[in-house]
N, C-alpha and C positions, 0 to 999 in steps of 0.2 A: 336648807335646815340640815343638820347635823344628822347622821345616822342614829345616833343614842336617842335624841328627841323623837325623830321619826317613828320610832319603835314604840313609844308611849302612848297609853290610851289618852283619852280626852282630859280626866281629870288629873292624870299625872303631869301631862303637859301644864295644865294650869298651876299645879303645885310648883313645877319648876319655874315657871314663869314669876310666881309669886317670891321664890327664893332668891333669884336673880335681882328682882326690884327691891327686895330687902336689904341685899347686899350691896347695891348701889346707893340705897338709902342710907347706910351706914357710913360709905365714903362721903357722901355729899355733908353728913352732919360733921364728920373730922374735917374735910376741907374748910368748910364755913367757921368752924371754931377756932381756926387759925387766922381767919380775915373778920374779925367781929365787925369792924367799921364798915366793911364792904356789905356785909349783912344789912346793918342799919341803914346805910346809904341806899340800898336796893329797895328796900321796903318803903323808905320816904319817898323815894321818887316815883314809886308806884302809886301809892297812896294819892300823891299829888295827880298824878294820871286820872285816878278814878274821879278825883275832886273836881278837876278841869272839865271831865264830862258832864258830870252832875251839874255843875254851875252853867255850862253851856246850854243845856236843854232847860233850865230852869229859866235861864233868860229868853230862849225861845217860847217859852209858855207864858211869858209876861212878868215873870218877878212879882206876882201878885195872888190875889185871892182866888181870880178866876182859874190861874193854872194849878193852885193847889187843889182846888174843887174838881178839877177835871173837866170844866165847862168849855174850855179851849182843847182844840185837838190839833194834832199833827199828823196828817196823811192816816187820819182814822184811829190815832193813837192818843188817848186822853194822858194826862199828866200821872196818873196813878198807874196805868198801863206802862208808861214810858218807864217808870223806876223799875217795874219788873224786867223790862226789856235789857235796862241798864246792868241789873243784877245778874242776867244770864250772860251778857256780853263779858262784865267783870269774872264771873266764874269760868267762862272759857278762856279768856287773857291769862287767868291765874294757872289753870290746869296745864296750858301751854308751858309757863314758865316753869313750874314745878318738875315736870316731867319730860318735856320735849326741847329744853334748852340748847342740847348738843346740835340740833339742826342748824344752827348758826355758824357752827365750823365745818359742814359737811363740805362744802366747796374746797377748802383748803386742805381738808383731810384727803380729799380724792386726788386731789393734784399731788399732795406728799407721798402718797401712797400709804396713808396710815389706816386706810380701811382694809389693809391686808389682813392684819392680825385678827379683825372681827370675823374674816370669812372662812379662816381655819378654825374658829371654835364651834363646839356642838350647840347648835340653836340657828333660829332664824338672823340671818346677818342684819335686816333691819330694826329688829328690837333690841338686839345687843347693841348695837351702835347708839340707836337715837335715845333710847332711855337712859343711857349711861350716866348722864350729868342730872342726878336729883338735885333740888334745889330747896333748901329750908327756907329761905327767903319768899320763895314763890309759894311754899305751902303757908308761910304766915300770912301772905297776900289773898290766899285761898280762903283763909279763915275770915279775913275782913271781907272778901267780896261774898262769901256765904251769909255773912251777918247781915250784909246790905240786902240781899236777895230774900232774907226772911223778914227784914223791916218792910221791903215793897210788898211782899204777898200778904203781910198782915193788914194792909190797906184795901186789899180786894177781897181775900177769903169771906165767905160768907155773903157779903153785899153782893159781890158779883161773880164770884168762883165759888162753887158748893165745895165745902171742906172734903167730900168723899172722892170729888174729881182729883184734887190734889195729892191725894194719896198715891195713885197711879201715874198721873201725869208727870209729876215734879221728878221721881226717880227716871223715868224713861226720858224725860228731858235732858238731864245730866249723861244719861248714856248716849243719846244722840250728839250732845256736845262734844263729849270725849271721842268717840267714833270718828266724828267730822275732823275734830282736830288732827288726830292720827293720819287719816289719810289724805287730808289736805296738805299736810306737811310734807307727806311722800310725794304727792302731785307736785308740790313746788320744787322739791329736789329732782324731780326726774329731769327737769332742764338741766341741771347741773352734771346729772349722772350720763345724760346723753350727749350734752355739748360741753366736754370739759373744758376749762378755761374761759366758760361763758360768764360766769359770774351772776348769772340771770334769777339764780333761785332767791335771793333777797327782793330783786326787783317784782317777780311773781306775788311773792308773799306780800309787799308792802300794797300792790295794786289790789288784789282780790279780799285779803282780810280787812284792809281798811274800808271798802266797800261793805263787807258783811258786818262792820260795826255799826252800821246805821241800819233802822227798819226799811226793808226792801220796798216797801210801799211808798217811799219818797221818790224812787226812780221811775222812768218811764216802763210801761207794761214789757217792752223786749228784752231790757236790761233785769227785770224782775224774774222772766222766766229763765233768762239764761245763768243768773246766780242761783236759780234753783234746781233747774234740769239739767245744766251742762257741767257748770263749775259751782257745784252744791254748798257754796258758802253759807246759804241759809240756814245749815245746821248748826253755825256757830252761835247764834242766838236768835235770829228772827223765828225759826221753826219752834224752836223750844219753848220761847215765850208765848208765840201764839197759841201752841199746844196747850200749855197751863192756863190761859185766859179764854180759851174758846173760840179764838179768833179764826182758826182754820176753816177752810172751805171742805167738804168731804172728798173732793178729788184730790186736793192736796194733801190731805191728813193720809190717804191711802198710797198715792204715787209717790210721795217723796221718800218714804222709807225704802221703796223698791229702788229709787234713782240712788240713795245713799249705798245700798248694798252692791248696785251694779257698778258703781263708782270705783268702790272698794276694791271689788274683785279686778276690775281693769287697771287700776293702778298697781295693786299687787304682782299682776302678771307683767306688767311692762317693766315694773322695777327689777322683778328676778331677771327679766332679759337684759336689762341694763346691766345688773351685776355680772352675768356672764359675758356679756360684752367687756365690760370693764377687766373681767379674768384674761379674757385674750388680748387686751391691749396691755396688761402689766406681766404677760408671758405666763 
């Protein structure tokens, strides 16, 4: 982090970060205004992705009245609960596309030395680099995903979820999703940072994130614990959905947020160490 930012107080740092995000946002809108067909194509593709997930689970629940009523369940998740889960998964995916799309270029930029210009700027290198590619089409998909989540919640609020519970659990769930996305993304790219030319960042993302797109209850208990307490992709959709729906055990409800904090601290330290190593490698 640059000396200018280090000397700021907490609120000044937050204001600085918001100004940077606003500048990145302007650049993103200007870029996409010149590639309108690309914008439309990306939105359509992502909507098709969401629809494919919805139809897949609808078929798993029987394509009939039993599935709609929630009489059937998949690993303890009724159809109504699964719709909420899918809403959390869609919001998680859209947040990543909106703010963290630059992660797909990290390996190539690392090899080409393109990270150098970010290391000399005032501010955290990881923040300046990974948040630079704001995506208007991702923001559009975020609105669509949020719409599905609201629709899904409307089917359980009152009957199964007290409205007052939703008031505090839903904002907390979104914070958990965003926090997990940021630090899981950094964790995936640690492989690239420490093993330059490995091209393993995308592999680790596809492996763990694809597992996190499904309710962890479908996996054996050992894999569930691994994806909750070791590589906490549970924060991408499972924990937020279970939190809102009241499906968490007291132990998981208390321990998992502590795991996320510890995971973030460890990833940030290892990432900084990797950047120092990269500095040495680049002379």
